[in-house]
Backbone bond lengths (Angstrom), bond angles and torsions (degrees), N, CA, C in turn:
res aa  C-N    CA-C-N  psi(-1)  N-CA   C-N-CA  omega(-1)  CA-C   N-CA-C  phi
1 X - - - 1.459 - - 1.531 112.26 -
2 X 1.348 116.72 4.44 1.459 119.35 -178.73 1.526 111.64 -72.20
3 X 1.334 116.66 -27.00 1.457 121.11 175.50 1.527 108.70 -135.13
4 X 1.323 114.91 152.47 1.460 120.44 -179.89 1.521 107.97 -154.85
5 X 1.323 115.99 137.38 1.465 121.53 176.85 1.520 107.02 -126.19
6 X 1.323 116.99 100.92 1.448 121.67 -178.26 1.513 112.55 -101.68
7 X 1.303 115.05 -179.98 1.460 120.69 179.60 1.516 111.97 -67.26
8 X 1.330 117.09 -32.16 1.468 120.65 -173.09 1.521 113.73 -120.07
9 X 1.312 117.58 -19.38 1.461 120.95 179.49 1.518 109.68 -154.67
10 X 1.319 114.32 161.37 1.461 120.29 177.97 1.518 108.30 -139.48
11 X 1.337 115.76 164.73 1.459 118.46 174.78 1.519 110.34 -150.69
12 X 1.321 114.16 159.62 1.464 121.36 173.46 1.525 107.98 -147.35
13 X 1.308 115.41 146.87 1.458 121.72 -179.28 1.518 109.23 -109.34
14 X 1.327 115.96 126.08 1.465 121.26 177.04 1.522 108.76 -148.14
15 X 1.317 116.59 128.37 1.469 122.57 177.07 1.522 111.74 53.83
16 X 1.333 116.29 43.77 1.466 124.60 175.22 1.530 114.11 71.30
17 X 1.347 117.31 8.45 1.462 121.61 177.46 1.523 108.94 -112.26
18 X 1.320 116.66 123.33 1.462 122.15 176.34 1.519 107.75 -94.22
19 X 1.319 116.07 113.29 1.467 122.87 -176.86 1.526 108.75 -96.84
20 X 1.338 116.99 109.82 1.460 122.88 -176.67 1.527 108.91 -105.42
21 X 1.321 116.92 123.16 1.466 121.61 -176.28 1.524 109.84 -117.63
22 X 1.329 116.20 125.24 1.465 122.27 176.01 1.525 108.14 -86.49
23 X 1.348 116.60 134.71 1.473 117.66 -176.23 1.527 112.52 -148.98
24 X 1.303 117.03 39.82 1.458 119.44 177.27 1.528 110.24 -98.74
25 X 1.334 117.30 123.02 1.458 121.14 178.91 1.520 110.42 -76.31
26 X 1.382 117.89 148.43 1.461 126.07 1.68 1.529 114.66 -84.95
27 X 1.350 118.43 -29.02 1.466 118.41 -178.39 1.529 111.22 -148.91
28 X 1.344 115.30 49.20 1.468 121.83 172.27 1.526 114.24 58.63
29 X 1.337 116.83 36.28 1.455 119.75 177.73 1.538 109.99 -58.52
30 X 1.315 115.59 138.09 1.463 121.43 -173.54 1.520 110.26 -94.06
31 X 1.324 115.63 108.63 1.452 122.82 175.10 1.510 109.48 -127.82
32 X 1.317 116.66 -156.77 1.461 120.63 -176.58 1.524 112.90 -63.12
33 X 1.336 117.15 -37.01 1.469 119.42 -179.23 1.529 111.00 -66.76
34 X 1.341 116.54 -44.45 1.469 119.52 178.24 1.517 110.94 -64.87
35 X 1.331 116.09 -40.67 1.461 119.74 177.86 1.522 110.76 -58.53
36 X 1.323 117.38 -44.11 1.467 120.44 179.57 1.524 111.01 -62.55
37 X 1.331 117.42 -39.48 1.467 120.11 178.55 1.528 111.35 -69.29
38 X 1.331 117.43 -35.94 1.469 120.25 176.01 1.526 110.49 -64.84
39 X 1.313 116.71 -37.55 1.470 119.55 177.00 1.524 110.67 -65.67
40 X 1.331 117.39 -36.23 1.467 119.80 175.01 1.529 110.73 -65.68
41 X 1.323 116.71 -36.37 1.461 120.62 177.35 1.530 110.60 -62.82
42 X 1.318 116.94 -43.16 1.460 121.04 177.47 1.524 110.33 -59.18
43 X 1.313 116.84 -44.22 1.465 121.16 177.85 1.532 110.76 -60.47
44 X 1.338 115.65 -41.15 1.462 119.52 -179.62 1.526 111.34 -66.14
45 X 1.336 117.05 -41.88 1.461 120.37 178.43 1.522 110.91 -60.07
46 X 1.330 116.31 -41.85 1.459 120.05 178.60 1.529 110.87 -65.86
47 X 1.325 116.73 -39.94 1.461 120.64 -177.67 1.526 112.18 -71.79
48 X 1.325 116.37 -38.25 1.462 120.50 -176.57 1.524 112.40 -75.37
49 X 1.318 116.77 -30.99 1.464 120.82 174.48 1.514 113.60 54.86
50 X 1.354 115.37 -124.83 1.464 121.44 -174.61 1.524 113.86 -69.22
51 X 1.319 118.12 -6.06 1.464 119.46 177.61 1.535 111.83 -71.17
52 X 1.334 117.29 -17.07 1.463 121.67 -177.29 1.519 109.68 -110.84
53 X 1.332 116.17 120.98 1.466 121.33 175.44 1.521 111.54 -101.33
54 X 1.339 116.50 -27.82 1.469 120.46 -177.68 1.526 109.36 -148.38
55 X 1.328 115.54 152.00 1.461 122.75 177.49 1.520 108.31 -127.80
56 X 1.329 117.04 133.36 1.463 122.63 177.85 1.523 108.85 -117.18
57 X 1.331 116.63 124.50 1.460 122.38 174.48 1.526 108.88 -102.91
58 X 1.333 116.44 131.62 1.461 120.46 175.68 1.523 108.79 -147.14
59 X 1.333 115.52 173.17 1.463 120.97 -177.47 1.514 111.00 -126.71
60 X 1.352 115.97 140.53 1.458 121.40 173.88 1.530 112.33 -87.60
61 X 1.320 117.35 -10.58 1.463 120.66 -173.83 1.530 111.93 -78.15
62 X 1.312 116.17 131.85 1.456 120.63 -177.29 1.525 112.57 -60.77
63 X 1.347 117.09 -34.92 1.467 120.63 -175.27 1.518 112.84 -67.68
64 X 1.319 117.14 -27.74 1.454 117.22 179.14 1.507 114.31 156.80
65 X 1.320 114.13 -166.72 1.466 122.34 -177.36 1.527 110.98 -72.84
66 X 1.330 116.65 -53.63 1.462 120.36 178.99 1.520 109.02 -170.21
67 X 1.341 116.01 131.70 1.466 121.47 -178.52 1.517 113.03 -83.07
68 X 1.344 117.82 -7.72 1.458 120.01 178.17 1.513 112.45 114.01
69 X 1.327 115.28 -158.35 1.465 120.61 -178.83 1.523 110.63 -65.02
70 X 1.320 116.00 151.77 1.467 121.56 176.39 1.528 107.47 -79.15
71 X 1.322 116.20 91.08 1.463 121.24 -174.53 1.521 112.10 -70.40
72 X 1.315 117.28 -29.75 1.466 119.52 176.84 1.527 110.45 -66.28
73 X 1.315 116.52 -44.70 1.456 119.96 177.22 1.525 110.36 -61.85
74 X 1.318 116.44 -40.75 1.461 120.47 178.53 1.518 111.28 -62.35
75 X 1.327 116.54 -46.09 1.471 120.76 -177.39 1.527 111.03 -64.08
76 X 1.323 116.92 -50.77 1.463 119.15 -177.82 1.526 111.80 -68.97
77 X 1.317 116.66 -27.80 1.453 119.62 177.83 1.516 112.91 -71.41
78 X 1.342 116.30 -29.17 1.463 119.20 -177.88 1.529 112.64 -88.38
79 X 1.338 117.76 -14.20 1.468 119.91 -179.60 1.530 110.04 -66.54
80 X 1.296 115.37 132.46 1.453 120.46 179.92 1.508 114.07 80.41
81 X 1.337 117.05 -1.86 1.468 121.24 177.94 1.521 107.73 -112.90
82 X 1.303 117.09 124.42 1.456 120.35 -174.83 1.527 110.59 -126.21
83 X 1.324 113.93 167.82 1.456 121.32 170.06 1.511 114.27 59.07
84 X 1.307 115.88 -136.89 1.455 122.15 -172.47 1.526 112.03 -64.47
85 X 1.329 117.48 -33.46 1.463 119.93 179.88 1.521 111.03 -63.69
86 X 1.343 116.78 -41.54 1.462 120.15 177.86 1.526 110.52 -64.77
87 X 1.310 116.46 -47.00 1.465 120.16 -179.42 1.522 111.24 -61.37
88 X 1.328 116.52 -39.34 1.465 120.24 -179.72 1.521 111.25 -66.22
89 X 1.337 116.78 -38.57 1.456 120.02 178.85 1.516 112.67 -64.37
90 X 1.332 116.40 -44.41 1.467 121.03 178.69 1.520 110.51 -64.64
91 X 1.320 116.09 -44.26 1.466 119.72 -178.62 1.534 110.89 -63.84
92 X 1.320 117.51 -40.77 1.455 120.39 179.91 1.524 111.14 -61.54
93 X 1.343 116.34 -43.49 1.468 119.58 178.89 1.525 110.19 -62.23
94 X 1.341 116.65 -45.92 1.463 120.16 -179.32 1.528 111.82 -63.31
95 X 1.319 116.62 -41.62 1.461 119.81 178.92 1.526 110.23 -60.62
96 X 1.327 116.43 -42.83 1.464 120.17 -178.58 1.529 111.32 -68.13
97 X 1.331 117.63 -45.17 1.464 119.19 -178.37 1.525 110.87 -66.68
98 X 1.335 116.92 -35.88 1.464 119.74 176.51 1.522 110.94 -65.33
99 X 1.323 117.66 -42.75 1.478 119.38 178.74 1.520 110.90 -59.50
100 X 1.327 116.20 -44.60 1.467 119.77 -178.87 1.528 111.37 -65.12
101 X 1.349 116.22 -49.63 1.458 119.39 -176.58 1.521 111.98 -69.76
102 X 1.324 117.97 -36.20 1.463 119.93 176.95 1.526 110.89 -63.20
103 X 1.334 116.07 -38.05 1.467 119.55 179.50 1.520 111.02 -66.90
104 X 1.335 116.80 -42.08 1.467 119.97 177.58 1.527 110.11 -65.72
105 X 1.336 116.53 -40.81 1.464 122.04 179.33 1.533 110.65 -57.23
106 X 1.326 115.96 -43.30 1.464 120.79 -175.52 1.526 113.74 -93.01
107 X 1.330 118.28 -2.78 1.467 121.19 -175.95 1.528 111.17 -60.05
108 X 1.312 118.28 144.77 1.472 121.01 -177.93 1.535 115.21 -58.25
109 X 1.357 120.54 -39.69 1.470 118.41 -178.73 1.528 111.96 -62.87
110 X 1.323 116.08 152.66 1.464 121.56 173.87 1.528 107.64 -77.76
111 X 1.331 116.32 128.60 1.465 121.19 -175.25 1.520 110.35 -110.09
112 X 1.330 115.53 139.42 1.464 122.21 -175.59 1.520 108.36 -132.63
113 X 1.322 117.33 127.31 1.464 122.09 176.13 1.521 108.77 -100.74
114 X 1.320 116.61 124.82 1.467 122.73 175.79 1.526 107.24 -99.44
115 X 1.320 116.46 106.71 1.465 121.41 -169.07 1.526 111.04 -109.50
116 X 1.334 114.63 139.12 1.461 120.61 168.84 1.521 108.01 -141.56
117 X 1.311 116.49 158.25 1.454 121.30 174.96 1.510 113.21 57.52
118 X 1.331 116.12 -135.91 1.453 122.98 -174.44 1.523 111.53 -73.25
119 X 1.317 115.03 128.19 1.466 121.96 174.03 1.528 105.41 -137.88
120 X 1.327 115.76 79.67 1.459 122.49 -168.82 1.525 111.27 -115.64
121 X 1.328 115.79 151.49 1.453 122.16 170.05 1.516 112.77 50.19
122 X 1.339 116.07 -122.20 1.456 120.57 -179.68 1.509 113.57 -61.21
123 X 1.339 117.55 -27.40 1.459 120.44 175.07 1.512 111.91 -68.56
124 X 1.327 116.33 -39.18 1.463 122.12 174.22 1.525 108.96 -62.24
125 X 1.325 116.55 -41.38 1.460 120.61 179.63 1.529 111.28 -65.04
126 X 1.319 117.30 -36.49 1.466 120.42 175.41 1.526 110.20 -64.38
127 X 1.321 117.68 -43.86 1.467 120.68 178.86 1.526 111.60 -62.55
128 X 1.340 117.00 -35.59 1.463 120.87 -178.99 1.521 112.63 -68.24
129 X 1.326 117.47 -17.28 1.458 120.79 175.79 1.533 110.19 -68.54
130 X 1.328 116.67 -29.31 1.458 121.10 -176.97 1.527 110.93 -69.15
131 X 1.331 115.28 152.91 1.461 120.87 176.92 1.521 111.45 -72.01
132 X 1.339 116.33 -34.33 1.462 122.34 -178.66 1.522 109.02 -135.92
133 X 1.325 116.58 145.66 1.456 121.75 174.46 1.518 108.67 -120.47
134 X 1.318 116.52 122.49 1.463 123.27 171.79 1.528 106.55 -104.40
135 X 1.325 117.30 120.74 1.466 120.80 -174.24 1.517 110.59 -118.53
136 X 1.329 116.33 136.20 1.459 116.82 172.12 1.537 108.85 -85.61
137 X 1.329 116.25 170.75 1.470 120.66 -170.14 1.521 113.37 -65.85
138 X 1.316 117.56 -17.01 1.460 120.21 179.82 1.528 113.22 -81.98
139 X 1.317 117.50 -7.63 1.462 121.60 -171.78 1.526 112.55 -66.50
140 X 1.334 115.06 142.32 1.464 121.63 171.91 1.522 108.09 -138.41
141 X 1.332 114.83 135.61 1.460 122.19 -176.38 1.525 109.31 -115.79
142 X 1.346 116.21 137.32 1.460 118.99 -173.28 1.521 110.84 -158.99
143 X 1.338 115.47 144.17 1.460 122.94 167.44 1.533 108.10 -114.29
144 X 1.338 118.57 93.50 1.461 120.70 -177.01 1.529 114.15 -90.11
145 X 1.330 118.02 10.13 1.470 120.90 -169.09 1.525 114.05 -61.62
146 X 1.340 117.94 -32.45 1.462 118.45 -178.94 1.523 111.83 -62.52
147 X 1.325 117.28 -21.97 1.467 120.27 175.48 1.526 111.37 -64.16
148 X 1.331 115.82 -22.94 1.460 121.49 179.88 1.527 112.11 -98.90
149 X 1.314 116.65 1.37 1.456 119.79 -175.92 1.516 112.71 79.48
150 X 1.339 116.86 22.52 1.457 122.27 -177.63 1.518 110.98 -128.11
151 X 1.307 116.04 174.57 1.454 122.85 168.79 1.523 107.47 -112.79
152 X 1.333 119.00 164.26 1.462 119.55 172.57 1.529 109.51 -55.63
153 X 1.324 116.68 138.46 1.458 120.11 -173.13 1.511 116.00 -117.57
154 X 1.352 117.22 -2.23 1.474 119.57 -177.35 1.531 112.19 -102.02
155 X 1.331 117.53 18.81 1.461 120.71 177.95 1.510 114.62 101.48
156 X 1.323 117.64 10.62 1.451 121.14 -172.08 1.510 115.15 -66.24
157 X 1.331 117.24 -43.62 1.465 119.41 -175.73 1.531 111.47 -65.88
158 X 1.328 119.73 -52.15 1.471 118.30 178.62 1.525 113.41 -59.27
159 X 1.336 117.07 -37.60 1.467 118.42 -178.81 1.529 111.24 -71.68
160 X 1.323 117.27 -38.22 1.457 119.14 178.67 1.525 110.20 -67.69
161 X 1.328 116.93 -39.20 1.473 120.63 176.06 1.523 110.84 -62.57
162 X 1.310 116.69 -35.50 1.462 119.91 178.04 1.523 111.54 -63.38
163 X 1.327 115.71 -36.59 1.458 120.46 -170.29 1.526 114.65 -97.28
164 X 1.341 118.00 -26.50 1.460 121.12 -172.95 1.516 111.43 -130.92
165 X 1.343 115.06 169.99 1.453 120.35 176.84 1.522 112.33 -72.41
166 X 1.331 115.78 156.19 1.461 120.39 -176.85 1.528 112.96 -63.10
167 X 1.321 118.17 -28.79 1.467 120.03 -179.94 1.528 110.54 -61.62
168 X 1.319 116.48 -42.95 1.467 120.93 179.30 1.532 110.28 -67.84
169 X 1.320 116.04 -44.00 1.466 120.37 -179.45 1.529 110.17 -58.88
170 X 1.324 116.52 -48.38 1.463 120.17 -177.22 1.518 111.63 -67.00
171 X 1.323 116.65 -37.48 1.465 120.22 178.60 1.527 110.24 -60.90
172 X 1.321 116.75 -50.87 1.463 120.43 -179.16 1.524 111.39 -63.13
173 X 1.320 117.01 -41.61 1.458 120.85 -176.45 1.526 112.12 -71.77
174 X 1.339 117.27 -49.78 1.459 121.04 -171.50 1.526 113.36 -76.69
175 X 1.340 117.41 -31.35 1.465 119.55 -177.14 1.525 112.53 -93.54
176 X 1.332 117.82 -25.11 1.457 120.65 -176.21 1.514 113.50 69.48
177 X 1.336 116.99 9.26 1.468 119.09 -178.57 1.523 110.13 -77.07
178 X 1.315 116.03 160.70 1.457 120.43 176.40 1.522 109.30 -101.78
179 X 1.320 115.44 151.71 1.458 120.62 174.79 1.520 108.48 -118.37
180 X 1.330 116.19 149.19 1.457 120.46 -178.33 1.528 110.75 -88.26
181 X 1.309 115.40 179.15 1.456 120.54 -175.33 1.521 111.88 -63.82
182 X 1.334 117.40 -37.98 1.462 120.21 -179.56 1.523 111.14 -63.16
183 X 1.335 116.63 -43.64 1.464 120.64 177.86 1.517 110.40 -66.41
184 X 1.328 117.02 -39.25 1.464 120.91 178.85 1.526 111.31 -61.44
185 X 1.335 116.83 -37.75 1.460 121.02 176.61 1.525 110.15 -68.25
186 X 1.317 116.62 -41.34 1.468 121.95 -178.28 1.529 111.46 -60.16
187 X 1.318 116.96 -41.90 1.476 119.87 -176.36 1.526 112.69 -87.69
188 X 1.330 117.97 -3.87 1.454 121.11 176.87 1.514 115.12 90.57
189 X 1.332 117.11 15.28 1.461 120.59 178.98 1.526 111.60 -74.58
190 X 1.334 117.04 -39.65 1.461 121.78 -179.91 1.521 109.51 -115.19
191 X 1.317 116.07 155.20 1.465 120.18 -178.44 1.521 112.75 -92.07
192 X 1.351 116.55 -26.97 1.459 120.95 179.92 1.520 109.77 -146.96
193 X 1.340 115.95 147.35 1.462 122.33 169.26 1.524 106.87 -116.99
194 X 1.335 116.08 129.43 1.459 120.62 -175.47 1.533 109.48 -127.50
195 X 1.310 116.19 172.54 1.462 121.20 179.68 1.526 110.59 -63.09
196 X 1.328 115.97 155.77 1.459 120.55 -179.57 1.534 110.72 -57.65
197 X 1.318 114.76 133.96 1.452 120.89 179.43 1.514 115.09 85.28
198 X 1.342 117.33 -3.97 1.466 120.08 -174.59 1.524 114.31 -101.90
199 X 1.330 118.38 -3.85 1.465 119.53 -175.69 1.531 113.25 -60.17
200 X 1.336 120.97 -45.52 1.471 119.09 178.71 1.530 112.93 -60.65
201 X 1.326 116.37 -42.18 1.472 119.27 -179.27 1.524 110.72 -62.64
202 X 1.339 116.61 -46.53 1.460 120.20 -178.36 1.533 110.50 -67.37
203 X 1.335 116.78 -39.32 1.467 119.86 178.31 1.529 110.56 -60.43
204 X 1.324 116.96 -38.14 1.468 119.68 178.91 1.531 111.15 -69.45
205 X 1.325 117.28 -33.77 1.462 119.94 174.13 1.524 111.14 -64.99
206 X 1.323 116.39 -40.27 1.463 120.48 175.54 1.528 109.82 -61.15
207 X 1.334 116.31 -43.42 1.457 120.76 179.17 1.532 111.02 -60.53
208 X 1.331 117.30 -40.08 1.461 120.84 177.74 1.528 111.22 -63.09
209 X 1.343 116.60 -38.12 1.462 120.62 177.15 1.528 110.46 -65.12
210 X 1.337 116.13 -42.14 1.461 121.23 178.57 1.528 110.45 -57.32
211 X 1.313 116.19 -39.32 1.466 121.27 -175.65 1.532 113.22 -67.86
212 X 1.325 118.02 -13.32 1.464 120.92 -178.25 1.525 112.54 -75.44
213 X 1.327 116.93 -20.06 1.458 120.14 -173.01 1.521 111.99 -98.45
214 X 1.321 114.37 161.29 1.456 121.07 178.37 1.528 109.77 -59.32
215 X 1.322 116.78 126.04 1.466 120.37 -172.05 1.529 112.49 -68.63
216 X 1.319 116.36 -38.05 1.460 118.13 -178.68 1.527 110.80 -65.93
217 X 1.338 116.30 -36.93 1.463 119.72 176.93 1.525 110.90 -66.00
218 X 1.333 115.87 -42.86 1.468 119.78 179.22 1.527 110.59 -62.34
219 X 1.314 117.08 -39.86 1.455 120.68 -179.68 1.526 111.28 -67.36
220 X 1.331 116.15 -40.30 1.465 119.50 177.58 1.520 110.78 -63.78
221 X 1.336 116.11 -41.36 1.464 120.26 178.44 1.524 110.76 -63.47
222 X 1.337 116.78 -39.72 1.465 120.39 179.59 1.524 110.81 -63.71
223 X 1.318 117.42 -44.57 1.463 120.02 178.56 1.520 111.06 -60.61
224 X 1.330 116.71 -35.13 1.466 121.71 -176.87 1.526 111.84 -72.62
225 X 1.333 117.19 -43.62 1.472 120.19 -172.59 1.520 113.59 -94.28
226 X 1.347 117.78 -7.80 1.462 119.79 -174.37 1.530 111.26 -134.10
227 X 1.322 116.99 69.43 1.470 119.27 177.84 1.528 110.68 -68.14
228 X 1.311 117.21 148.19 1.465 122.32 179.26 1.534 108.36 -93.54
229 X 1.319 118.84 120.93 1.476 121.58 -176.62 1.527 111.89 -81.43
230 X 1.324 116.52 67.97 1.461 120.98 -171.94 1.527 113.49 -59.17
231 X 1.331 117.80 -41.64 1.469 120.21 -177.62 1.525 110.80 -62.56
232 X 1.326 116.60 -44.44 1.464 120.07 179.58 1.530 111.53 -68.67
233 X 1.302 116.56 -33.38 1.467 119.61 177.29 1.531 110.50 -63.82
234 X 1.331 116.51 -39.23 1.462 119.55 176.12 1.531 110.41 -64.29
235 X 1.315 116.87 -42.62 1.463 120.61 179.29 1.522 111.08 -61.46
236 X 1.322 116.98 -36.51 1.457 120.60 179.51 1.530 110.78 -62.65
237 X 1.326 117.32 -43.46 1.458 120.43 178.06 1.525 110.46 -58.87
238 X 1.323 116.64 -45.39 1.466 120.60 -178.23 1.522 111.12 -62.70
239 X 1.320 117.18 -43.97 1.458 120.50 -178.97 1.522 111.03 -67.66
240 X 1.330 117.19 -41.04 1.461 120.31 178.22 1.527 110.49 -59.34
241 X 1.326 116.47 -47.50 1.472 120.31 -179.31 1.521 111.40 -62.48
242 X 1.321 116.38 -38.33 1.464 120.74 178.24 1.522 111.20 -63.43
243 X 1.335 116.94 -42.13 1.462 121.43 -178.51 1.528 111.82 -74.75
244 X 1.330 116.36 -32.96 1.456 120.42 -172.27 1.523 112.70 -63.09
245 X 1.304 117.29 -35.68 1.462 121.11 -171.04 1.533 111.05 -84.84
246 X 1.332 115.93 53.95 1.469 120.82 -179.70 1.526 109.50 -134.38
247 X 1.329 118.14 147.79 1.472 120.90 178.54 1.521 112.87 -58.42
248 X 1.334 117.77 -30.90 1.468 121.69 179.78 1.522 111.33 -57.10
249 X 1.313 116.46 -41.38 1.460 121.14 -177.63 1.521 110.61 -69.59
250 X 1.320 116.98 -44.28 1.459 119.79 179.68 1.521 111.03 -61.73
251 X 1.338 116.99 -39.58 1.466 120.76 178.77 1.525 110.90 -65.69
252 X 1.325 116.92 -40.13 1.464 120.42 179.45 1.521 111.21 -66.83
253 X 1.325 117.28 -40.25 1.464 120.78 177.39 1.525 111.08 -65.42
254 X 1.322 116.81 -39.42 1.460 120.23 177.87 1.520 111.12 -62.34
255 X 1.336 116.12 -40.82 1.461 120.49 177.84 1.522 110.84 -62.64
256 X 1.323 116.46 -40.94 1.464 121.04 178.14 1.521 110.72 -61.84
257 X 1.329 116.32 -47.66 1.470 121.12 -176.89 1.524 111.08 -62.93
258 X 1.320 117.08 -35.67 1.458 121.10 -178.59 1.527 113.12 -78.65
259 X 1.311 116.93 -10.73 1.462 121.16 176.91 1.527 108.08 -73.41
260 X 1.305 117.66 113.95 1.458 122.10 -175.72 1.528 113.44 -91.46
261 X 1.329 116.18 7.63 1.459 118.45 177.69 1.514 110.83 -65.43
262 X 1.325 117.98 155.13 1.469 120.85 -177.04 1.527 113.05 -66.02
263 X 1.339 117.04 -28.61 1.456 120.91 -179.79 1.525 109.32 -131.73
264 X 1.334 118.25 70.98 1.466 120.97 -174.13 1.528 112.96 -67.43
265 X 1.343 117.01 -14.37 1.460 119.42 -177.86 1.525 112.25 -82.18
266 X 1.325 118.73 -8.67 1.462 120.02 179.52 1.523 111.28 -66.84
267 X 1.327 118.06 133.67 1.465 120.72 177.43 1.519 111.03 -62.44
């Protein structure tokens, strides 16, 4: 489990740092394949135990860290499926992604997301699982879900509320606008802003610093300062499922799929 090469991500362990690289074209959209690889990552974290002091997430994709959920897969998967079967499929995916992300969120190692470019929707939610976010100047953060008649479904709202003030949360959610790295630093979303292309390098330096301290103390501090909002996360799943089963959402997804632009997820 020290190294892994998956369809959507890979990792390697060296000097107590687990380096996780996202590499699914075009911009690490999160669908069933990514979910399966994230579940393998959770298994690896459990198996490796004390061998891991820090985890670094980064992306090989030029467009950015992650564009969010794979909306094309979602749309084509729901076509021809109605009623309870559709609701069960959506709920199963959400339950699985929440289990994986909640486990990473609460995992003992210190986690660092190295972000560049697009960090939207589900990709933003993945970054919020990390303890620290290092962003390069090209980074943009956004919750565009209301454009689809939905809310973020991978735990984004409870985690953002945990970390930031409600004014910022409501602004991002209600307007769907994106904020740049400088604004993200100003509001306390990211811990550092670095030059373009330097986020992975700096994140690994942070990970090396983390490794200098007593691991049990670091883990105790993490549990103290980063509670997991489990009740709100459950409520988010329920609300997402309630909103999903409406014609408005299917029409919005169809419009997205028919958009032939290279980056249809851009606001």
